[in-house]
C-alpha positions in Angstrom: 82.7 110.9 133.1 81.4 110.9 136.6 78.1 110.5 137.9 76.6 113.8 138.0 77.7 113.8 134.3 76.0 110.7 133.2 72.1 111.7 135.5 72.1 115.0 133.6 73.3 113.8 129.9 70.6 112.8 127.7 69.1 109.2 127.7 66.9 107.8 124.9 63.2 107.7 125.8 63.0 111.2 127.5 61.7 114.2 126.5 64.9 115.7 126.2 66.2 113.0 123.9 63.0 113.6 121.7 64.0 117.2 121.2 66.8 116.6 120.4 66.6 113.9 117.4 63.5 115.9 116.3 65.8 119.5 116.3 69.0 117.5 114.6 66.5 115.4 112.2 65.1 118.7 111.0 68.6 120.1 110.9 69.8 117.0 108.8 67.1 116.7 106.8 67.5 120.8 105.6 71.4 120.8 105.4 71.8 117.4 103.1 68.7 118.6 101.2 70.5 121.6 100.4 73.9 119.9 99.6 72.5 117.2 97.1 69.2 118.9 95.7 71.6 119.6 92.8 72.8 116.1 92.1 69.7 114.3 89.8 69.9 118.0 88.2 73.5 117.9 86.6 71.9 116.4 83.5 70.1 119.4 82.7 73.0 121.4 84.1 75.2 119.6 81.0 72.0 120.4 78.5 71.4 124.2 79.3 74.7 125.3 79.8 76.4 123.4 77.5 79.1 121.3 80.0 80.4 117.4 80.3 78.9 114.9 82.9 82.5 115.5 85.1 81.9 119.6 84.7 78.4 119.2 85.9 79.6 117.2 88.6 81.3 120.2 90.0 78.0 121.9 91.0 78.4 119.2 93.5 82.0 118.5 94.1 83.5 122.3 94.4 80.5 122.6 97.4 82.0 119.5 99.1 85.0 120.6 98.8 84.7 123.4 100.5 82.5 122.5 103.3 85.2 119.6 103.5 88.3 122.3 104.0 85.9 124.7 106.0 85.0 121.8 108.7 88.8 122.2 109.8 87.8 125.3 111.5 84.2 125.2 112.2 84.6 122.7 115.5 87.0 125.3 116.7 84.6 128.0 116.0 82.3 126.1 117.8 84.4 125.2 120.9 84.2 129.6 121.6 81.2 130.4 120.4 79.0 127.4 121.2 78.1 124.9 119.6 73.8 125.8 118.6 74.5 129.4 117.9 77.1 128.0 115.2 74.5 125.4 113.5 71.9 128.3 113.4 73.6 130.3 111.5 75.2 128.0 109.2 72.0 126.4 108.4 69.7 129.6 107.7 72.8 131.0 105.9 72.9 127.7 104.0 69.0 128.1 103.0 69.3 131.4 101.9 72.0 130.9 99.3 70.3 127.8 98.4 67.2 130.8 97.3 69.9 132.4 95.4 71.4 129.7 93.3 67.6 129.6 92.1 68.6 133.1 90.2 71.7 132.9 88.7 71.8 133.5 85.2 75.2 131.6 84.3 77.4 128.9 85.2 80.4 130.4 86.5 78.1 132.3 88.7 75.7 128.9 89.6 79.1 127.2 90.5 80.3 130.6 92.6 77.4 130.3 94.9 77.6 126.5 95.0 81.0 126.9 96.6 80.0 129.7 98.9 77.7 126.8 100.3 80.2 124.5 101.2 81.2 127.6 103.5 78.6 128.3 105.4 77.6 124.2 105.3 80.3 123.5 107.7 79.0 125.0 110.5 76.2 121.8 110.7 78.0 118.4 110.4 80.6 118.6 112.2 79.1 120.5 115.1 76.5 118.0 115.2 78.4 115.5 115.6 80.4 117.0 118.6 77.1 118.1 120.4 75.7 114.6 120.6 79.0 113.5 121.5 79.1 115.9 124.9 75.3 115.5 125.6 74.2 112.2 125.0 74.1 109.7 127.1 77.5 106.6 126.5 74.2 104.2 126.1 72.3 106.5 123.7 74.7 107.8 121.5 74.7 105.3 119.3 71.0 105.6 118.4 71.3 109.5 118.3 73.5 109.4 116.0 71.8 107.4 113.9 68.3 109.1 114.1 70.8 112.4 113.5 71.8 110.2 110.1 68.7 109.1 109.0 67.1 112.9 109.0 70.4 113.4 106.6 69.1 110.5 104.6 65.3 111.9 104.2 67.3 115.2 103.8 69.6 114.0 100.5 66.5 111.7 99.0 64.2 114.7 99.8 66.5 117.1 98.2 67.1 115.2 95.0 63.4 114.0 94.8 61.8 117.5 95.6 64.2 118.9 92.6 64.4 116.1 90.1 60.8 115.5 89.8 60.2 119.7 90.0 62.3 120.3 87.4 60.8 117.9 84.8 57.4 120.0 85.5 58.5 123.7 86.0 62.3 123.7 85.7 65.2 123.2 87.7 65.2 126.9 89.2 61.4 126.1 90.8 63.0 122.6 91.9 65.9 124.6 93.7 64.0 127.4 95.0 61.7 125.1 96.8 64.3 123.0 98.7 65.7 126.6 99.7 62.3 127.3 101.1 62.2 124.0 102.9 65.5 124.7 104.6 64.3 128.2 106.0 61.4 126.5 107.9 64.3 123.5 109.2 66.3 126.4 110.4 63.8 128.3 112.3 62.1 124.5 113.9 66.0 123.9 114.6 66.3 126.9 116.9 63.3 126.5 118.7 63.1 123.1 119.4 67.3 122.2 120.1 68.0 121.9 123.6 70.6 124.0 125.0 74.3 122.2 126.0 74.9 121.2 129.2 78.1 120.3 129.2 79.3 122.5 126.8 82.3 124.7 128.3 84.0 127.5 125.8 87.4 127.6 125.0 89.2 130.2 123.2 90.7 129.7 120.5 94.2 129.3 121.0 95.7 127.7 117.8 98.9 125.7 119.3 96.7 123.8 121.3 94.4 123.0 118.1 97.5 122.3 116.4 98.3 120.1 119.1 95.3 118.1 119.1 94.6 117.1 115.1 98.3 116.3 115.2 97.3 113.5 118.8 94.4 112.5 116.4 97.3 110.9 113.9 99.7 109.1 117.1 96.1 107.2 117.9 96.3 103.9 115.6 92.0 104.2 114.8 91.3 107.0 113.8 93.4 107.3 110.4 91.8 104.0 109.6 88.1 105.3 110.9 89.1 108.5 108.7 90.2 106.9 105.7 86.7 105.0 105.8 84.7 108.2 105.5 86.9 109.1 102.3 85.5 105.7 101.0 82.0 105.3 101.9 81.4 108.9 100.7 83.3 108.6 97.6 81.4 105.5 96.5 78.2 106.1 97.1 78.3 109.5 95.4 80.1 108.6 92.8 77.0 106.3 92.2 74.5 108.4 92.6 76.2 111.0 90.8 76.3 108.9 87.4 73.0 107.3 87.8 71.1 110.0 86.2 72.9 110.2 82.7 73.0 106.4 82.5 69.3 106.0 83.1 67.9 108.5 80.4 70.1 107.1 77.9 69.2 104.0 76.2 68.1 101.1 76.8 66.3 102.7 79.5 64.9 106.8 78.0 63.5 107.1 81.8 62.4 110.4 82.2 63.9 112.9 84.9 60.5 112.6 86.9 61.1 109.0 87.2 65.0 109.3 87.5 64.3 111.6 90.7 61.8 109.5 92.1 64.5 106.3 92.1 66.2 108.7 94.7 63.4 107.2 97.1 65.3 104.6 97.9 67.1 106.6 100.4 64.9 105.9 102.6 66.0 102.7 103.3 68.7 104.6 104.5 66.4 106.2 107.9 66.5 102.7 108.8 69.8 100.7 108.0 71.3 104.1 109.8 69.5 103.8 113.0 69.3 99.6 112.9 73.3 99.3 112.2 74.2 102.2 114.7 71.9 99.8 117.5 73.4 96.6 116.4 77.1 97.5 116.6 76.4 99.3 120.0 75.5 95.8 121.2 77.7 93.6 119.4 81.1 95.7 118.7 81.6 98.2 116.0 84.2 95.7 115.1 81.9 92.5 114.3 79.5 95.1 112.2 81.1 97.1 110.3 82.6 94.9 107.9 79.4 93.8 106.2 78.3 97.0 105.6 81.1 97.3 103.3 80.2 94.0 102.0 76.7 94.7 101.3 78.1 97.9 99.3 80.4 95.6 97.2 77.9 93.2 96.3 75.4 96.2 95.3 78.3 97.5 92.8 78.5 94.4 90.7 74.6 94.4 90.4 74.6 97.8 89.5 77.0 96.5 86.3 74.2 94.1 85.2 71.4 95.2 82.0 68.4 94.4 84.6 66.8 97.7 85.7 65.3 95.4 88.3 69.2 94.2 89.1 70.4 98.0 88.9 67.7 99.4 91.5 68.5 96.1 94.1 72.5 97.2 93.8 71.4 100.7 94.4 69.3 99.5 97.0 72.2 97.6 98.8 75.0 100.1 97.9 72.4 102.9 100.1 71.8 100.3 102.3 75.4 99.9 103.5 76.7 103.2 103.1 74.5 104.8 105.7 74.8 102.0 108.0 78.4 102.1 107.4 78.6 105.9 107.8 76.7 105.2 111.2 79.0 103.0 112.8 82.2 104.8 111.5 81.2 108.4 112.8 80.1 107.3 116.4 83.3 105.3 116.5 85.3 108.4 116.3 82.9 110.7 118.6 83.5 108.0 121.2 87.6 107.6 120.6 88.4 110.8 120.5 88.3 111.6 124.4 88.4 115.7 124.8 89.5 116.1 121.2 85.9 115.3 119.9 85.3 119.0 117.9 88.7 118.3 116.3 88.3 114.4 115.3 84.8 115.4 113.8 86.4 118.1 111.9 88.7 115.7 110.6 86.7 112.9 109.8 84.2 115.0 108.1 87.3 116.7 106.0 88.0 113.4 105.1 84.6 112.0 104.0 83.5 115.1 102.3 86.7 115.1 99.9 86.1 111.9 99.4 83.0 113.3 97.7 85.0 116.0 96.3 87.5 113.9 94.8 85.8 110.2 93.7 82.4 112.4 92.6 84.4 114.3 89.8 86.9 111.8 89.2 84.0 109.4 88.7 83.1 111.4 85.4 86.0 111.1 83.7 85.6 107.3 84.1 81.8 107.5 82.6 83.2 109.2 79.6 85.9 106.6 78.7 84.1 103.5 79.9 80.5 104.3 80.4 79.2 102.7 83.4 81.1 99.6 83.7 84.3 101.7 83.9 82.2 103.8 87.3 81.2 100.9 88.7 84.8 99.1 88.4 86.2 102.4 90.0 83.8 102.3 92.9 84.5 98.4 93.3 87.7 99.4 94.1 86.8 102.4 96.9 84.7 99.7 98.3 87.3 97.0 98.1 90.0 99.1 100.0 87.2 100.3 102.5 86.2 96.5 103.0 90.0 95.8 104.2 90.4 98.6 106.5 87.5 97.4 108.3 89.1 93.7 108.8 92.4 95.5 110.2 90.2 97.1 112.1 89.0 93.7 114.0 92.7 94.5 115.2 92.5 97.9 116.9 94.5 98.4 119.9 92.7 99.5 123.0 91.8 103.3 123.3 94.9 105.9 123.5 93.7 109.2 125.0 94.7 111.8 121.9 93.7 114.9 123.9 96.6 117.4 124.0 97.0 118.5 126.9 94.3 116.4 128.9 90.5 117.3 130.4 88.3 116.3 132.6 86.2 115.7 129.7 88.6 112.6 128.3 87.4 110.7 131.4 85.3 107.7 130.2 86.3 107.9 126.7 85.7 104.7 125.2 87.6 102.5 122.3 
């Protein structure tokens, strides 16, 4: 990155940094509230529609599965149409679809709208990562990414908490409708506050070049492992929260739907861990910090197998803290390592990330049906252990090889 680019990028402590993070905090809040508001409602869906836990989980797994594939192309569209415009359209249309979800009369129609939601949501997460990679100064990107993910954590918590608590008093449709209305307001804030791109250069949709950049990423010795980490991180995390409600609503705990919804307040630890671990990784090195996130998640999974409700909650805190910290580290690492292929690398990382949610989140229902919570915990533990082994392997990751095909001026100054 040359001197002009360095001085024009967004530094922490500046008004532009505060505006950027307010906008992306609102976007992260809305996006993940809209996506995950159905998670605490899965037992309600099972009751209302007469479906099993695994079938009820499709209300989230279908959305994340479509989201994963759609994000492979969202980055390319933003290359041609602009980062901000794609994100605004994505956020507003998604909020409107969630409002429609609350009106669906039967299970197939609800799944159809949730499937469409995966398509519309795709324009925000992949492009937000790319926007930060282009506009943030190298010394500020870790903190900026961490703060964006903090918004995602609050949104994920808020969407679940609002829908879960309101469902107990007014029914799940009111809960989902309120989340959709909040999403509309967040989209308007995002549109007005986010600074326009200063380093974006529009590129036509050239499919041969796009394919070359996607295949080029897999010639790098680090990026494929980082993609795998994304799959394992979200796969493990979503599986825990998908089936936690079923366990706590049943004996011997017999908690109410409102109390189970309040448990999603644990997400608040993610607002701290994502920013703190992202900043720590920027100072000490990502290799030295990433493995601790997986080790903490593994310890948390073990605690959830205990009978004590207190120990279960401590385990969920550990899993949540480790997940958000790990995601902050890996996502910023992908952006810095990808060079000129930032948009494609972000898309591929998030494809892997949300495929983890879709595949593992649905598969966990089979383990729950066969072996109860201990089956879910063993399944999640295997995912986290694999992530830990990969994190240890990344200690030996070689220096960055530019994955851009062909090279562009943006590749200057790329870091491992």
